[in-house]
C-alpha positions in Angstrom: 160.0 46.2 4.4 156.3 46.9 4.0 156.0 47.2 7.8 158.9 49.9 7.7 157.1 51.8 5.0 153.9 51.7 6.9 155.6 53.1 10.0 157.2 55.9 7.9 153.9 56.7 6.1 152.1 56.9 9.7 154.9 59.2 11.0 154.7 61.4 7.9 151.0 61.6 8.3 151.4 62.4 12.0 153.8 65.3 11.2 151.5 66.6 8.5 148.5 66.7 11.0 150.8 68.4 13.6 151.6 71.1 11.1 148.0 71.6 10.4 147.0 71.8 14.1 149.9 74.2 14.9 148.8 76.4 12.1 145.2 76.4 13.1 146.3 77.3 16.7 148.4 80.2 15.5 145.7 81.5 13.2 143.5 82.1 16.2 145.3 85.4 16.6 146.4 86.2 13.0 145.5 85.9 9.3 147.0 83.3 7.0 148.7 86.1 5.0 150.7 87.0 8.0 151.7 83.4 9.1 155.3 82.3 8.4 156.2 78.8 7.9 159.0 79.1 10.5 156.3 79.9 13.1 154.5 76.7 12.3 157.6 74.5 12.2 158.9 76.0 15.5 155.5 75.2 17.1 155.7 71.5 16.0 159.5 71.3 16.7 160.7 70.3 13.3 163.1 72.0 10.9 161.8 74.5 8.4 162.8 72.2 5.5 160.5 69.5 6.9 157.5 71.7 6.0 158.1 71.3 2.3 157.8 67.6 2.5 154.1 68.2 3.2 153.2 71.6 1.8 154.4 73.7 -1.0 153.6 76.9 0.8 151.6 78.4 3.7 148.9 79.0 0.9 148.9 75.2 0.2 148.7 74.5 4.0 145.7 77.0 4.1 143.9 75.0 1.3 144.5 71.8 3.3 142.9 73.6 6.3 139.9 74.5 4.2 139.5 70.9 3.2 139.8 69.8 6.9 137.2 72.4 8.1 134.6 72.0 5.4 134.8 68.6 3.7 133.1 66.8 6.6 130.2 69.2 6.7 128.5 68.1 3.4 126.3 65.5 5.1 125.3 67.9 7.9 124.4 70.7 5.4 122.3 68.3 3.4 120.6 67.1 6.6 119.6 70.7 7.6 117.4 71.1 4.4 116.1 67.6 4.0 112.3 67.4 3.5 111.9 64.8 6.3 110.4 67.4 8.7 108.2 70.4 8.5 109.7 73.9 8.0 110.0 74.8 11.7 111.4 71.5 12.7 113.9 71.8 9.9 114.9 75.4 11.0 115.4 74.3 14.7 117.4 71.3 13.6 119.6 73.4 11.4 120.4 75.9 14.1 121.1 73.2 16.7 123.6 71.5 14.3 125.3 74.7 13.6 125.7 75.6 17.3 126.9 72.2 18.1 129.6 72.4 15.3 130.7 75.8 16.4 131.0 74.5 20.0 133.2 71.5 18.8 135.3 73.2 16.2 135.5 77.0 16.9 139.0 77.4 15.5 138.0 75.9 12.1 134.9 78.1 12.0 137.0 81.2 12.8 139.5 80.3 10.1 136.9 80.0 7.5 135.0 83.2 8.6 138.4 85.2 8.4 139.9 83.7 5.3 136.8 83.6 3.2 137.6 87.2 2.2 141.3 87.2 3.2 144.3 88.0 1.3 145.4 84.5 0.1 143.9 83.8 -3.2 144.2 80.0 -3.3 142.5 79.7 0.0 139.7 82.1 -1.0 139.2 80.0 -4.1 139.1 76.8 -2.1 136.5 78.2 0.3 134.4 79.4 -2.7 134.6 76.0 -4.4 133.5 74.2 -1.3 130.6 76.6 -0.7 129.6 76.1 -4.4 129.5 72.4 -3.7 127.3 73.1 -0.7 125.0 75.1 -2.8 124.6 72.4 -5.4 124.0 69.7 -2.8 121.4 72.0 -0.9 119.8 72.6 -4.3 119.5 68.8 -5.0 117.8 68.3 -1.6 115.4 71.2 -2.1 114.5 69.7 -5.5 113.2 66.6 -3.8 110.7 68.7 -1.7 107.2 68.7 -3.1 107.1 72.5 -2.3 109.8 73.0 -5.1 107.4 72.0 -7.8 107.4 74.6 -10.5 110.8 76.2 -9.5 113.3 76.6 -12.1 116.9 75.5 -11.8 118.3 79.1 -11.3 115.8 80.0 -8.6 116.4 76.7 -6.8 120.2 77.4 -6.8 119.6 81.0 -5.7 117.6 79.6 -2.8 120.2 77.1 -1.9 122.9 79.6 -1.8 120.7 81.8 0.4 120.6 78.9 2.9 124.3 78.3 2.7 125.1 81.9 3.2 122.7 82.1 6.2 124.3 79.1 7.8 127.7 80.8 7.7 126.2 83.8 9.2 124.6 81.8 11.9 127.9 80.1 12.6 129.7 83.4 13.0 126.9 84.6 15.3 127.5 81.5 17.6 131.2 81.9 17.3 131.0 85.6 18.7 128.7 84.2 21.4 130.9 81.4 22.6 131.9 83.0 26.0 128.5 84.8 26.3 125.9 84.1 29.0 123.3 81.4 28.4 120.6 84.3 27.9 122.7 85.8 25.1 123.3 82.4 23.4 119.5 81.9 23.5 119.0 85.3 22.0 121.4 84.3 19.2 119.4 81.1 18.7 116.2 82.9 18.4 117.7 85.5 15.9 119.2 82.6 13.8 115.8 80.9 13.7 113.9 84.0 12.8 116.4 84.7 9.9 116.0 81.3 8.5 112.2 81.5 8.9 112.3 84.7 6.9 113.9 82.8 4.0 111.3 80.0 4.4 108.4 82.4 4.2 109.9 84.0 1.1 110.2 80.5 -0.3 106.5 79.7 0.3 105.4 82.7 -1.7 108.0 82.9 -4.4 105.6 81.5 -7.1 102.7 83.7 -6.0 
């Protein structure tokens, strides 16, 4: 009996993931607010009623996509601002990690960039909540850095959110340059490093 339940659960999970993958593919060319569940189920080859065994609505599916796209990034975000290296090394590592992630998961990055200010409120809220978590985690890492001595909590959080916002901007720049020449991608890398360096310089002098 337990073996049969295990098989059913595995099949259910497989169908759920297929719906997520199909939706992500369809969202390459449209926003979530224009996506119909029949489009998604047709792409997977299941009946529309099967959709509701996994998601309450397309908005609910969108929230699941946010979780899939962003939840695994928390360790990477913390790594990019850890105090293990000096400022320039930290910046280079951050830009390299972001570029690598965009290359590996362009559809996820495009989805977040589009839906962050899109027309589906629960998805906007889910993205905002994940980014707020990033901000708190980056703040905790920054607080460990001796350079943060004397900073108050509000200013540390402001700096953390600046880094998070800049990482999103950098991801968008790399996304736009996916099909660009190596020279253009190198230019994007240099711009991204300079922008992060500008934040770093401001940080060095904030308490002056």
